[in-house]
Structure formats: structure tokens, C-alpha cells
C-alpha positions in Angstrom: 108.2 122.3 121.1 109.5 123.4 117.7 108.8 121.5 114.5 110.9 122.1 111.5 109.4 121.6 108.0 110.9 121.7 104.6 109.8 124.4 102.1 110.9 122.6 99.0 107.4 122.3 97.5 106.8 126.0 98.0 110.2 126.9 96.5 109.5 124.8 93.5 106.1 126.5 93.0 107.8 130.0 93.3 110.4 129.0 90.7 107.6 127.8 88.4 105.8 131.1 88.8 108.9 133.1 88.3 109.9 131.2 85.2 106.4 130.9 83.8 106.6 127.1 83.4 106.1 124.0 85.5 108.9 122.1 87.1 108.7 118.4 87.8 110.5 116.4 90.5 111.9 114.2 87.7 113.4 117.3 86.0 114.9 118.6 89.2 116.2 115.1 90.0 117.9 114.8 86.7 119.6 118.2 87.1 120.7 117.7 90.7 121.4 113.9 90.7 119.1 113.7 93.8 116.7 110.7 93.6 113.1 111.7 92.8 111.9 109.9 95.9 114.3 111.9 98.1 113.0 115.2 96.6 109.3 114.1 97.1 110.0 112.9 100.6 111.7 116.3 101.5 108.8 118.2 99.8 106.2 116.1 101.7 108.1 116.5 105.0 108.5 112.7 105.3 112.2 112.8 106.2 113.7 113.9 109.5 117.1 115.1 108.1 118.9 116.4 105.0 122.4 115.5 104.0 124.7 118.4 103.4 125.5 117.3 99.8 121.7 117.3 99.0 121.4 120.8 100.6 124.3 122.0 98.5 122.9 120.5 95.3 119.5 122.2 95.9 121.2 125.6 96.6 123.2 125.2 93.3 120.1 124.2 91.4 118.0 127.2 92.4 121.0 129.5 91.7 121.5 128.0 88.3 117.8 128.5 87.6 118.1 132.2 88.4 116.3 132.0 91.8 119.1 131.7 94.3 118.1 130.6 97.8 119.9 130.4 101.2 119.8 127.3 103.4 117.2 128.9 105.8 114.8 129.3 102.8 114.4 125.6 102.8 112.9 125.5 106.3 109.9 126.7 108.2 109.8 126.5 112.0 106.6 126.1 113.9 106.8 126.5 117.7 103.9 124.1 118.3 100.8 123.0 116.4 98.7 125.8 117.9 101.4 128.5 117.9 102.2 130.9 115.1 104.4 129.6 112.2 107.7 131.4 112.2 109.7 131.8 109.0 112.9 133.7 108.8 115.4 135.0 106.3 118.7 136.8 106.9 117.1 140.3 107.0 113.6 139.8 108.5 111.5 137.7 110.7 107.9 137.1 109.7 105.2 135.6 112.0 102.0 134.3 110.4 99.1 133.5 112.7 98.2 129.8 112.3 95.3 129.9 114.8 92.1 128.6 113.3 89.3 131.2 113.1 86.7 131.2 115.8 83.6 129.2 115.0 80.3 131.0 114.9 
């Protein structure tokens, strides 16, 4: 069974690295008019769905910050807990092995 997770925390971290400064959820909340708790719940994968207006606000925010993203950048899909993690973008498909290393 597939499990969809949000990448918002990772996107925030990438933006901070790209811009050379930290970003806070409060700052993003103020700029997007998305409640801080909503952002933190999305970043912590504590919510099962995202409203389209929130999705649009996040896309606009990252574009305004000079780091445009596409809707699929907000998500990671895992086939199952023990299966590889699959992430995708428009041009490529990347598979990262999430299998724990063998114990010695």
C-alpha cells in the first residue's frame, strides 16, 4: 500500500540553504496567510489532506522567494514501510533504497 507524505519541511530547509538564512513557520504563515499550526501539521505529516487554496498559497510563496516548486514537489510516495521511497518530478523518477542495512 502506498503512503503519501508531505515534503514541506524539506522544501523549507532547501529554501533556507539556497537563500543563506533560516525561515520560520511564523514567517511563512505571515506571508501566506496559512495558520502556523497548519504549516507545522503539514510538515510533520499530521494531516491527511491539503486544501487547494493552501496548495496554491505554498506554490506562490516559494515562487515569490525565488525557489519555484510544482505541486508534486510537496509530496513523497512510499509504496510500503519496507519498500523503496519513490519521489518524482516532471522529468525524472528517483528511487532511494529505504531498506535498513543488514545487522552484523
